[in-house]
DRENDO-1510 file (C-alpha; in Angstrom, 1 decimal, always signed):
<recs>
REC; n; res; u; v; w
REC; 1; MET; -1.3; +1.3; -57.7 .
REC; 2; GLU; +0.1; +4.5; -56.3 .
REC; 3; THR; -0.9; +6.0; -53.0 .
REC; 4; LYS; -0.5; +9.6; -52.1 .
REC; 5; SER; +0.2; +10.8; -48.7 .
REC; 6; SER; -2.1; +13.3; -47.1 .
REC; 7; PRO; -0.8; +16.9; -46.7 .
REC; 8; ASP; -1.1; +16.6; -42.9 .
REC; 9; ALA; +1.1; +13.5; -42.7 .
REC; 10; GLU; +3.8; +15.2; -44.9 .
REC; 11; GLY; +3.8; +18.3; -42.9 .
REC; 12; ALA; +4.2; +16.3; -39.7 .
REC; 13; ARG; +7.1; +14.5; -41.2 .
REC; 14; LEU; +8.8; +17.7; -42.2 .
REC; 15; ALA; +8.2; +19.4; -38.8 .
REC; 16; ARG; +9.9; +16.6; -36.9 .
REC; 17; PRO; +13.6; +17.4; -36.0 .
REC; 18; ARG; +16.1; +15.3; -37.7 .
REC; 19; PRO; +18.5; +13.4; -35.4 .
REC; 20; ARG; +22.1; +14.6; -35.5 .
REC; 21; ALA; +24.4; +12.6; -37.6 .
REC; 22; ARG; +27.0; +10.7; -35.6 .
REC; 23; LEU; +30.5; +10.2; -36.9 .
REC; 24; PHE; +31.8; +6.8; -36.1 .
REC; 25; GLY; +29.1; +6.2; -33.6 .
REC; 26; ALA; +30.3; +9.1; -31.3 .
REC; 27; ARG; +28.0; +10.4; -28.6 .
REC; 28; PRO; +26.6; +13.9; -28.8 .
REC; 29; ARG; +28.7; +16.6; -27.1 .
REC; 30; ARG; +28.3; +16.9; -23.4 .
REC; 31; ARG; +28.2; +20.3; -21.8 .
REC; 32; TYR; +30.4; +20.8; -18.7 .
REC; 33; PRO; +29.7; +23.4; -16.0 .
REC; 34; TRP; +31.8; +26.6; -15.9 .
REC; 35; TRP; +33.8; +25.6; -12.9 .
REC; 36; ALA; +35.0; +22.4; -14.6 .
REC; 37; TRP; +36.5; +24.6; -17.4 .
REC; 38; ALA; +38.0; +26.9; -14.8 .
REC; 39; LEU; +39.6; +24.0; -13.0 .
REC; 40; ILE; +41.0; +22.7; -16.3 .
REC; 41; ALA; +42.4; +26.2; -17.1 .
REC; 42; VAL; +44.2; +26.4; -13.8 .
REC; 43; LEU; +45.5; +22.8; -13.8 .
REC; 44; SER; +46.7; +22.7; -17.4 .
REC; 45; PRO; +49.7; +24.9; -16.9 .
REC; 46; VAL; +50.6; +23.1; -13.8 .
REC; 47; ALA; +50.5; +19.8; -15.6 .
REC; 48; PHE; +52.6; +21.3; -18.5 .
REC; 49; TRP; +55.4; +22.9; -16.5 .
REC; 50; GLY; +54.8; +21.3; -13.1 .
REC; 51; PRO; +57.5; +18.5; -13.4 .
REC; 52; GLU; +60.2; +21.1; -14.2 .
REC; 53; LYS; +59.0; +23.9; -11.8 .
REC; 54; LEU; +57.6; +21.9; -8.8 .
REC; 55; LEU; +59.4; +19.9; -6.1 .
REC; 56; ILE; +57.4; +17.6; -3.9 .
REC; 57; THR; +59.0; +16.4; -0.6 .
REC; 58; THR; +57.8; +13.7; +1.8 .
REC; 59; SER; +60.0; +14.7; +4.8 .
REC; 60; ALA; +58.3; +16.0; +7.9 .
REC; 61; SER; +61.3; +18.2; +8.7 .
REC; 62; LEU; +59.4; +21.2; +7.2 .
REC; 63; PRO; +55.7; +22.1; +7.2 .
REC; 64; TYR; +55.4; +22.4; +3.4 .
REC; 65; ARG; +55.3; +19.5; +0.8 .
REC; 66; ILE; +55.0; +21.3; -2.5 .
REC; 67; TRP; +57.7; +23.8; -3.5 .
REC; 68; LEU; +58.3; +26.1; -6.5 .
REC; 69; ARG; +61.8; +25.6; -7.9 .
REC; 70; GLY; +64.1; +28.5; -8.7 .
REC; 71; ALA; +67.7; +29.4; -9.3 .
REC; 72; VAL; +70.0; +29.8; -6.4 .
REC; 73; PRO; +70.6; +33.5; -5.7 .
REC; 74; GLU; +74.1; +34.9; -5.1 .
REC; 75; ALA; +75.5; +34.0; -1.7 .
REC; 76; GLY; +75.2; +37.6; -0.5 .
REC; 77; ALA; +71.4; +37.7; -1.4 .
REC; 78; LEU; +70.6; +34.7; +0.8 .
REC; 79; LYS; +69.1; +35.4; +4.2 .
REC; 80; ILE; +67.9; +33.5; +7.3 .
REC; 81; GLY; +64.8; +31.6; +6.5 .
REC; 82; SER; +65.6; +31.1; +2.8 .
REC; 83; TYR; +64.8; +27.5; +1.6 .
REC; 84; LEU; +67.3; +25.7; -0.4 .
REC; 85; ALA; +67.8; +22.1; -1.7 .
REC; 86; TYR; +71.1; +20.2; -1.6 .
REC; 87; ARG; +72.2; +16.6; -1.4 .
REC; 88; ARG; +73.3; +14.6; +1.7 .
REC; 89; THR; +73.3; +11.0; +2.6 .
REC; 90; HIS; +70.7; +10.1; +5.2 .
REC; 91; PRO; +71.3; +7.6; +8.0 .
REC; 92; TRP; +67.7; +6.4; +8.0 .
REC; 93; THR; +67.6; +5.3; +4.3 .
REC; 94; ASP; +69.2; +2.3; +2.8 .
REC; 95; ASP; +70.4; +4.4; -0.2 .
REC; 96; ALA; +74.1; +5.0; -0.5 .
REC; 97; GLN; +73.2; +7.8; -2.9 .
REC; 98; PRO; +72.8; +11.3; -1.4 .
REC; 99; ASN; +69.2; +12.4; -1.1 .
REC; 100; LEU; +67.9; +15.8; -2.1 .
REC; 101; MET; +67.0; +17.7; +1.1 .
REC; 102; VAL; +65.2; +20.9; +1.6 .
REC; 103; LYS; +66.1; +23.0; +4.7 .
REC; 104; SER; +66.1; +26.6; +5.6 .
REC; 105; ILE; +69.1; +28.8; +6.5 .
REC; 106; GLY; +69.4; +29.0; +10.2 .
REC; 107; CYS; +72.7; +30.9; +10.4 .
REC; 108; LEU; +74.7; +32.9; +7.8 .
REC; 109; PRO; +78.4; +33.4; +7.1 .
REC; 110; GLY; +80.0; +35.8; +9.7 .
REC; 111; GLN; +77.5; +34.8; +12.4 .
REC; 112; ALA; +78.5; +32.6; +15.4 .
REC; 113; ILE; +77.3; +29.1; +16.1 .
REC; 114; ARG; +77.5; +27.7; +19.6 .
REC; 115; MET; +76.3; +24.6; +21.3 .
REC; 116; ASP; +75.2; +24.5; +24.9 .
REC; 117; ARG; +74.1; +21.2; +26.4 .
REC; 118; GLY; +73.0; +19.8; +23.1 .
REC; 119; SER; +71.2; +23.0; +22.0 .
REC; 120; PHE; +72.5; +25.0; +19.0 .
REC; 121; TYR; +72.3; +28.8; +18.9 .
REC; 122; CYS; +73.0; +31.3; +16.1 .
REC; 123; GLY; +74.0; +34.3; +18.2 .
REC; 124; ALA; +71.1; +34.5; +20.8 .
REC; 125; ASN; +68.6; +32.6; +18.5 .
REC; 126; TRP; +67.9; +29.0; +19.4 .
REC; 127; LEU; +68.1; +26.7; +16.3 .
REC; 128; GLY; +67.2; +23.4; +17.9 .
REC; 129; GLU; +68.5; +20.6; +20.0 .
REC; 130; ALA; +70.6; +17.7; +18.7 .
REC; 131; LEU; +69.2; +14.4; +19.9 .
REC; 132; ARG; +71.5; +11.8; +21.3 .
REC; 133; GLU; +69.6; +8.9; +19.6 .
REC; 134; ASP; +67.2; +8.5; +16.7 .
REC; 135; SER; +63.6; +7.1; +16.9 .
REC; 136; GLN; +65.1; +3.6; +16.6 .
REC; 137; GLY; +67.5; +4.0; +19.5 .
REC; 138; GLN; +70.6; +4.4; +17.4 .
REC; 139; ALA; +73.2; +6.9; +18.6 .
REC; 140; LEU; +73.4; +10.2; +16.9 .
REC; 141; GLU; +76.6; +12.3; +17.0 .
REC; 142; PRO; +76.1; +16.1; +16.8 .
REC; 143; THR; +78.5; +18.2; +14.7 .
REC; 144; ASN; +81.5; +19.6; +16.6 .
REC; 145; PHE; +81.5; +22.9; +14.8 .
REC; 146; GLN; +81.3; +26.0; +17.0 .
REC; 147; GLY; +82.4; +29.5; +16.2 .
REC; 148; VAL; +82.1; +32.0; +13.4 .
REC; 149; ILE; +80.7; +30.6; +10.1 .
REC; 150; PRO; +83.3; +31.1; +7.4 .
REC; 151; ALA; +82.4; +32.9; +4.1 .
REC; 152; GLY; +80.5; +30.7; +1.6 .
REC; 153; HIS; +79.2; +28.3; +4.3 .
REC; 154; PHE; +75.7; +28.0; +5.9 .
REC; 155; PHE; +74.1; +26.3; +8.9 .
REC; 156; MET; +70.8; +24.7; +7.6 .
REC; 157; VAL; +67.9; +23.7; +9.9 .
REC; 158; GLY; +64.6; +21.9; +9.7 .
REC; 159; GLU; +61.6; +22.8; +11.8 .
REC; 160; HIS; +60.8; +19.3; +13.1 .
REC; 161; PRO; +62.6; +18.3; +16.4 .
REC; 162; ARG; +64.0; +15.1; +14.6 .
REC; 163; ALA; +65.1; +16.9; +11.4 .
REC; 164; TRP; +68.3; +15.6; +9.9 .
REC; 165; ASP; +70.1; +18.9; +9.4 .
REC; 166; SER; +73.4; +20.9; +10.1 .
REC; 167; LYS; +73.1; +20.0; +13.8 .
REC; 168; TYR; +74.5; +16.5; +12.8 .
REC; 169; TYR; +76.4; +17.0; +9.5 .
REC; 170; GLY; +77.8; +20.5; +10.0 .
REC; 171; LEU; +78.0; +23.4; +7.6 .
REC; 172; ILE; +76.9; +23.4; +3.9 .
REC; 173; ARG; +79.0; +25.1; +1.3 .
REC; 174; TYR; +77.3; +27.5; -1.1 .
REC; 175; GLU; +78.4; +25.4; -4.1 .
REC; 176; GLU; +76.3; +22.5; -2.7 .
REC; 177; PHE; +73.0; +24.3; -3.1 .
REC; 178; GLU; +71.2; +23.0; -6.2 .
REC; 179; ILE; +67.8; +24.7; -6.0 .
REC; 180; HIS; +66.2; +27.7; -4.3 .
REC; 181; VAL; +62.7; +26.8; -3.4 .
REC; 182; THR; +59.6; +28.7; -2.4 .
REC; 183; PRO; +56.9; +27.0; -0.4 .
REC; 184; LEU; +53.4; +26.6; -2.0 .
REC; 185; PHE; +51.5; +24.1; +0.1 .
</recs>
C-alpha cells in the first residue's frame, strides 16, 4: 500500500535549507575580524624577509633591541651616531668566538681622542668613562690610545655606562664592519 505525502509536508521539506556538505569532516569556514587580516598582512612580510633583514640584540649597551640590517656605506659616508655591527671577543662570555656587537660611532677619522681621569673625549664631546672593574669585581684595562684617529679607523661607543666598547678594546678598522643597522624598536 502506497502512501502519499500531503502537499504541506512536501513544501515544508523543500523550504528547509540543506546543510552544507563537508569535505573530509571539515568545519564550516570561520570569519575573522578585519583587524586580524590587517595584522596578518603586516606580519607576513616580516616573517618572510625578517630573518635576513632583521637583527635582534640582547645587550643593554644600546636602547634598541630590533634593528634593520643594511649594507655598510663607504667610510666617508659614515658619521657620528651611525650604528654598525662588528665582531669582538667579550670578556663576560665563555665563548672564545668573537660576538657580533652593535655600537654607534663616537669619533671619526681625523678627530682627536683623549682620556682624562678615566673619561674619554672626542674633541670636547664626552664619550663615557672607562670603569676600573666590571660588575663581578674583575679588573678592566682601558685602551691606551689617545690622539688623532687615523684614516679608516673609528671609535665605537655604547650608551650604557658598562658598555664593552672602544674605551676598552681601542679603535675599529672600517674593514671589520659587517652590517650597517637602523634601529626599529
